[in-house]
C-alpha positions in Angstrom: -26.8 33.7 10.4 -23.4 35.7 11.4 -20.4 34.7 9.1 -18.0 34.4 12.0 -20.4 30.8 13.1 -18.8 29.7 9.2 -19.8 26.7 8.1 -19.0 24.7 11.7 -19.3 25.7 15.2 -15.8 27.0 16.8 -14.1 24.5 19.6 -12.1 27.1 21.1 -8.9 25.5 19.1 -9.7 22.2 21.6 -10.0 18.8 19.9 -13.2 17.0 21.5 -12.4 15.0 24.4 -14.4 12.1 22.3 -12.3 11.9 18.9 -9.4 11.3 21.7 -10.6 8.6 23.0 -11.8 7.0 20.4 -8.3 7.1 18.7 -6.6 6.5 21.7 -8.4 3.2 22.7 -8.1 1.4 20.3 -5.0 0.8 20.3 -4.8 0.4 24.2 -8.0 -2.3 24.0 -6.1 -3.5 21.2 -2.8 -4.0 22.1 -3.7 -5.4 26.0 -6.5 -8.3 24.8 -3.6 -9.3 22.4 -1.0 -10.3 25.0 -3.7 -11.3 27.3 -4.8 -13.8 24.9 -0.9 -14.6 23.1 0.9 -17.8 23.6 3.6 -20.0 22.4 2.8 -20.4 18.8 2.4 -24.1 18.1 5.2 -26.7 16.6 5.4 -26.9 13.0 5.1 -23.2 11.6 2.6 -20.6 11.8 -1.3 -20.4 10.6 -1.6 -19.0 7.1 -3.6 -16.1 8.3 -0.6 -15.0 10.7 1.2 -12.2 9.8 3.9 -14.8 8.0 0.8 -16.1 5.3 2.5 -16.7 2.3 2.4 -14.5 -0.9 -0.6 -15.0 -3.3 -0.3 -12.8 -6.5 -2.8 -14.0 -8.8 -2.3 -13.0 -12.3 -3.7 -10.2 -14.5 -5.8 -11.5 -16.5 -9.1 -10.1 -18.5 -12.0 -11.9 -16.5 -14.7 -10.9 -14.5 -12.8 -10.8 -10.7 -10.5 -7.9 -12.5 -13.2 -6.4 -13.8 -15.4 -6.5 -10.6 -12.2 -5.2 -9.0 -11.8 -2.5 -11.6 -15.2 -1.1 -11.2 -15.2 -1.5 -7.2 -11.4 0.4 -6.8 -12.7 3.3 -9.3 -15.9 3.7 -7.0 -13.6 3.6 -3.9 -10.7 6.2 -5.1 -13.4 8.5 -6.7 -15.6 8.9 -3.0 -12.7 7.8 -0.9 -10.6 10.9 -2.3 -13.5 13.2 -2.0 -13.5 12.6 1.4 -10.2 12.8 2.2 -10.0 9.3 3.7 -8.6 7.4 0.5 -10.5 4.2 0.8 -7.9 1.4 1.6 -10.4 0.4 4.2 -12.6 -1.2 0.9 -9.6 -2.0 -1.2 -7.9 -4.5 1.0 -10.7 -6.6 1.4 -11.7 -6.2 -2.6 -8.3 -7.2 -3.1 -8.3 -9.7 -0.5 -11.8 -11.6 -1.4 -12.3 -10.6 -4.7 -9.2 -11.0 -6.3 -7.1 -12.9 -4.2 -4.3 -11.3 -3.2 -2.9 -12.4 0.6 -4.0 -9.4 3.2 -0.3 -8.6 3.5 0.4 -7.6 -0.4 -3.7 -6.2 -0.5 -2.2 -4.1 2.3 0.4 -2.4 -0.6 -1.6 -2.4 -2.9 -3.8 -1.0 -1.7 -1.0 1.4 -0.7 -0.5 2.2 -4.6 -4.0 2.8 -5.1 -4.2 5.4 -3.2 -0.8 7.4 -4.4 -2.0 7.1 -7.5 -6.3 9.0 -6.7 -4.3 11.4 -4.4 -2.0 12.2 -7.1 -4.7 13.5 -9.5 -7.1 14.4 -7.0 -3.8 17.1 -6.0 -3.7 18.5 -9.4 -7.5 19.1 -9.5 -7.6 20.8 -6.2 -4.5 22.8 -7.2 -6.9 23.8 -10.0 -10.0 25.2 -7.9 -10.7 28.4 -5.8 -10.7 28.2 -2.6 -14.7 28.6 -1.2 -14.9 31.7 0.3 -11.1 33.3 0.1 -8.1 34.2 -2.2 -6.0 31.9 -0.6 -4.6 28.1 -1.3 -7.4 25.2 -0.9 -4.4 23.1 1.0 -3.9 24.8 4.1 -0.3 24.4 4.3 0.1 25.0 7.4 -1.7 22.5 8.4 0.1 19.8 6.4 3.8 20.8 7.4 1.9 19.9 11.3 0.7 16.6 10.0 3.0 15.4 7.7 6.5 14.9 9.6 4.3 12.8 12.2 1.9 10.9 9.7 4.9 9.3 7.7 7.0 8.9 10.7 3.2 6.3 11.7 3.5 5.4 7.9 6.7 3.3 8.8 6.2 2.4 12.3 2.6 0.6 11.1 4.4 -0.6 8.4 7.2 -2.3 10.7 4.6 -3.5 13.2 2.6 -5.2 10.8 5.4 -8.2 10.6 4.8 -8.5 13.5 0.9 -8.0 15.0 -1.7 -10.6 14.3 -4.7 -10.3 11.6 -7.4 -10.0 15.2 -5.9 -7.4 16.5 -6.2 -5.4 13.2 -9.6 -6.3 13.0 -9.9 -4.5 16.3 -8.5 -1.5 15.6 -10.7 -1.1 12.3 -13.8 -1.3 14.4 -13.4 0.3 17.0 -11.5 3.2 15.1 -13.4 2.9 11.6 -17.2 3.2 13.9 -16.0 5.8 15.7 -14.9 8.4 13.3 -17.1 7.4 11.2 -20.3 8.2 13.4 -18.3 11.2 14.3 -18.3 12.5 11.2 -21.5 11.3 10.1 -23.4 13.8 12.9 -21.1 16.6 11.8 -22.4 16.5 8.7 -25.8 16.5 10.2 -24.6 19.9 12.4 -23.2 20.8 8.5 -26.4 20.6 7.1 -28.9 21.9 9.3 -26.7 25.4 9.5 -26.7 25.1 5.4 -30.5 25.0 5.3 -30.7 27.8 7.7 -28.1 30.1 5.6 -30.2 29.4 1.9 -33.3 30.3 3.7 -31.7 33.6 4.8 -30.1 34.0 1.7 -33.6 33.4 0.1 -35.5 35.6 2.2 -33.0 38.2 1.4 -33.0 38.0 -2.6 -37.2 38.0 -2.3 -37.2 41.9 -0.1 -34.7 42.8 -2.8 -36.8 42.0 -5.6 -39.9 43.2 -4.3 -38.0 47.0 -3.0 -37.1 46.4 -7.2 -40.4 46.3 -8.2 -41.3 49.0 -6.6 -39.0 51.6 -7.2 -39.5 50.4 -10.8 -43.2 51.4 -10.3 -42.1 55.1 -9.7 -38.9 55.8 -11.7 -39.5 53.8 -15.3 -37.5 55.8 -17.7 -33.9 56.2 -15.7 -30.8 53.7 -16.6 -28.8 52.5 -13.9 -25.7 51.6 -14.0 -24.0 49.2 -11.0 -21.9 50.3 -9.0 -19.8 47.8 -8.5 -18.6 45.5 -11.2 -18.3 41.3 -10.4 -14.9 40.7 -9.9 -13.3 39.0 -13.0 -12.9 35.4 -13.7 -9.5 34.4 -12.9 -7.6 31.6 -15.2 -6.7 28.2 -14.4 -3.1 29.5 -14.5 -4.0 32.6 -12.0 -5.2 30.2 -9.9 -2.7 28.0 -10.1 -0.6 30.3 -8.8 -2.3 31.4 -6.1 -3.0 27.7 -4.8 1.0 26.6 -5.2 3.0 27.8 -1.9 6.5 26.7 -3.1 8.3 27.1 0.1 5.8 24.7 2.2 6.3 22.1 -0.8 9.9 22.4 -0.8 9.9 21.6 3.4 7.1 18.5 2.2 9.5 17.2 -0.4 12.7 17.8 1.7 10.8 15.6 4.1 10.1 12.7 1.4 13.4 12.7 0.2 14.8 12.2 3.7 12.5 9.3 4.7 13.4 8.6 1.5 16.4 8.2 1.5 16.4 6.8 5.4 14.5 3.5 3.1 16.9 3.2 0.4 19.8 3.0 3.2 17.6 0.5 5.2 16.8 -1.9 2.4 20.5 -2.6 1.5 21.4 -3.7 5.7 20.5 -7.0 7.5 17.5 -7.2 9.2 18.2 -6.0 13.1 22.1 -5.2 12.4 22.6 -2.1 14.1 23.2 -0.2 10.8 19.1 -1.3 10.5 17.9 0.0 13.6 19.9 3.4 13.7 18.2 4.5 10.2 15.0 3.4 11.6 16.0 5.3 14.6 16.5 8.8 12.6 13.5 8.8 11.3 12.1 10.3 14.8 15.0 13.2 15.0 13.7 13.8 10.6 10.2 14.0 11.7 9.9 15.7 15.1 12.8 18.6 14.0 10.2 19.7 11.0 7.3 19.0 13.3 8.6 21.1 15.9 10.1 24.2 14.1 6.3 24.3 12.4 4.7 23.8 15.7 6.8 26.9 17.3 5.8 28.8 14.6 2.2 28.6 14.8 2.6 28.6 18.4 4.4 31.7 18.1 1.9 33.7 15.2 -1.1 32.5 17.7 0.5 34.5 20.9 1.3 37.2 18.9 -1.9 37.1 16.8 -3.9 37.3 20.5 -1.5 39.3 22.3 -3.0 42.1 19.9 -6.8 41.0 20.0 -6.2 39.9 16.1 -9.0 37.3 16.3 -9.2 36.3 12.3 -9.7 33.1 11.2 -6.8 30.6 11.6 -7.2 27.0 9.8 -10.4 27.9 8.8 -11.5 27.9 12.8 -10.5 30.4 16.1 -7.9 27.5 16.7 -5.4 29.0 19.6 -2.8 26.8 18.9 -1.6 26.0 22.8 1.2 23.3 23.5 -1.0 20.6 24.7 -3.3 21.7 21.2 0.2 20.8 19.3 1.1 17.3 21.2 -2.3 16.3 20.7 -1.9 17.1 16.6 1.4 14.9 17.0 0.2 12.0 18.5 -3.5 11.8 16.4 -1.1 12.2 12.9 1.7 9.3 14.2 -1.7 7.4 15.3 -2.7 7.7 11.9 -0.3 6.9 10.5 1.1 4.1 12.1 -2.7 3.0 11.5 -2.5 3.3 8.1 0.9 1.9 7.8 -1.0 -1.5 9.4 -4.2 -1.3 7.3 -2.6 -0.4 4.2 -4.7 2.7 4.5 -3.1 5.9 3.3 -3.6 7.8 7.4 -6.5 9.5 6.0 -9.2 7.7 8.0 -7.6 9.6 11.0 -6.4 13.3 9.5 -10.3 14.0 7.9 -12.3 14.0 10.9 -9.6 15.4 12.5 -9.4 18.7 10.2 -13.2 18.7 10.4 -13.0 18.8 13.6 -10.6 21.9 14.5 -12.7 23.2 12.4 -11.8 23.3 8.4 -14.4 23.7 5.9 -15.1 20.2 4.1 -13.7 21.6 0.6 -10.3 23.0 2.5 -10.2 19.4 4.9 -10.5 17.5 2.0 -7.4 18.5 -0.1 -5.6 19.3 2.7 -5.7 15.2 3.3 -5.2 14.2 0.2 -2.2 16.5 -0.4 -0.7 14.7 2.8 -1.8 11.3 1.7 0.3 11.6 -1.5 3.6 11.9 0.7 2.8 9.0 2.7 1.1 6.9 0.4 4.1 7.1 -2.3 6.4 6.6 1.0 5.1 3.3 1.9 4.5 2.4 -1.8 8.4 3.0 -2.0 9.2 1.1 1.6 6.4 -1.8 0.3 8.6 -2.2 -3.1 11.8 -3.0 -1.1 10.5 -5.1 0.8 8.8 -7.7 -2.6 5.4 -6.6 -1.2 3.6 -6.8 -4.7 3.4 -7.2 -8.6 4.7 -4.2 -10.8 2.2 -5.3 -13.8 -1.5 -4.7 -11.0 0.1 -2.1 -8.9 0.4 0.1 -12.7 -3.2 -1.2 -14.0 -4.3 0.1 -10.6 -2.8 3.3 -10.3 -3.7 4.2 -13.6 -7.3 3.1 -12.9 -7.4 4.6 -8.8 -5.8 8.0 -11.3 -9.2 8.1 -13.2 -11.1 8.0 -10.8 -9.8 10.3 -8.2 -10.0 13.5 -11.2 -13.4 12.3 -12.0 -14.5 12.2 -8.7 -12.8 15.3 -7.8 -14.5 16.6 -10.8 -18.4 15.2 -10.1 -18.6 16.1 -6.4 -17.1 19.4 -6.3 -19.2 20.1 -8.8 -22.5 19.1 -7.4 -21.5 20.9 -4.4 -21.1 23.7 -6.5 -24.8 23.2 -7.4 -26.8 22.6 -4.8 -24.7 25.2 -1.9 -23.7 21.8 0.3 -20.2 21.2 1.4 -21.9 19.1 3.8 -22.6 16.7 1.0 -18.4 15.6 1.1 -18.3 15.2 5.2 -21.3 12.6 4.3 -19.6 11.2 1.5 -16.4 10.9 3.6 -18.3 8.9 7.0 -19.8 6.8 4.4 -16.5 5.5 2.8 -15.1 5.1 6.6 -18.5 3.6 7.3 -18.0 0.7 4.2 -14.8 0.3 5.2 -15.9 -0.9 8.8 -18.2 -3.3 7.7 -15.8 -4.8 5.0 -12.5 -4.8 7.4 -14.4 -5.6 9.8 -16.2 -8.1 8.8 -14.0 -10.2 6.7 -11.5 -10.1 10.1 -13.9 -11.5 12.5 -14.7 -14.1 10.0 -10.8 -15.2 10.0 -10.5 -14.6 13.7 -13.1 -16.7 14.5 -11.5 -19.4 12.6 -8.3 -19.2 13.9 -10.0 -19.6 17.2 -12.1 -22.5 16.4 -8.8 -24.8 15.5 -7.3 -23.1 18.5 -4.1 -21.4 16.4 -1.6 -18.9 17.5 -2.8 -15.5 17.8 -0.2 -13.8 19.6 2.1 -11.0 18.7 5.4 -12.8 16.5 8.8 -12.1 16.4 10.1 -9.3 14.1 13.0 -10.6 13.3 12.3 -14.0 12.4 12.5 -15.5 9.3 
């Protein structure tokens, strides 16, 4: 197989239409149905299942619930970070049904777990070489492109979680997660077939080389041959770390994170829905759009100049021609991914991970880049939820420790398995499985609670953002 085929077929720089339709149909259908079902809330207050549900914080104790939550959290963090999706769709039902937290607190604690797992995974990935090139395993161009919009979406999602009814979140889960998981699964099958062809061709070449070697050894027995090319020396851990670190990209990403953090700190000291409150919220838009615009213009100019020179070298692991439409779609996908992440308590990886695969990024780089971006977005959400007093600190610290351990060992074991089997498609199947499991767990729980609300004629519309 020609090397230009890489692991995936090339999409000529276009994100598949089915993927875009899947993302935006979720928001359109859900919001439309919500307006249809909206009615005046009944007298006497809101249901316990509404967005204003009462806070329930169980104590951190050594019992079967904590033990089961630890096991599920460990496995969810391990596989979720490998797939680059975080695992929030597993953590929220686990914390809600098994431990007993209310839905809003479970979503906040889920962010804490994603942050811990992402931190350890990023540290592990910084000490791993790119599978085929001497470039960083984290694609900083894509990180700079998606991170500002993802963080802006996270902020919007956290705010909308106060307003959106629970059943609406369930509809978003079912449509979005099933769509992205099935798309990723078929992508994994395609990649598995291509890897099989590559392995068969490699084995045939090795057999032919061995046969030629045996025939030549029968003719000349006493000759001593020196290898023409010595194998490249193995790089030390420090050398790999220096290859993977790009300080300029990291500096810009940290600057965006600090800008959002500063706005959140200032907003926390203001009265809800006051003029200053809305002004600080609006300022997050130029902060995100300016960084995204700077990176988008740079990628567009570089892509145009490269094509004019006739240089068709790989960009972001695939032949992507960054057009204005392509960049706008990336912005919308990043914004939608962050918004859904803020609503569900996930890190936005359920959209970003599959999207990176769609544009042709190899699984190892897609996983490392998505996890790197999720570290910034999830940590910002943790800060926002902390200001909103959405989670208890003892449980948060414990779950962060569990997820950090799981994130590191998950990356270690799966990367060893990929190297041994020479099948990076394993990462894609793990991504698809985690998303599908999240769709089942959160979808079933959401459907059950929504049916309960329908039977009891409870209010199922939007709530007022500024309502106490």
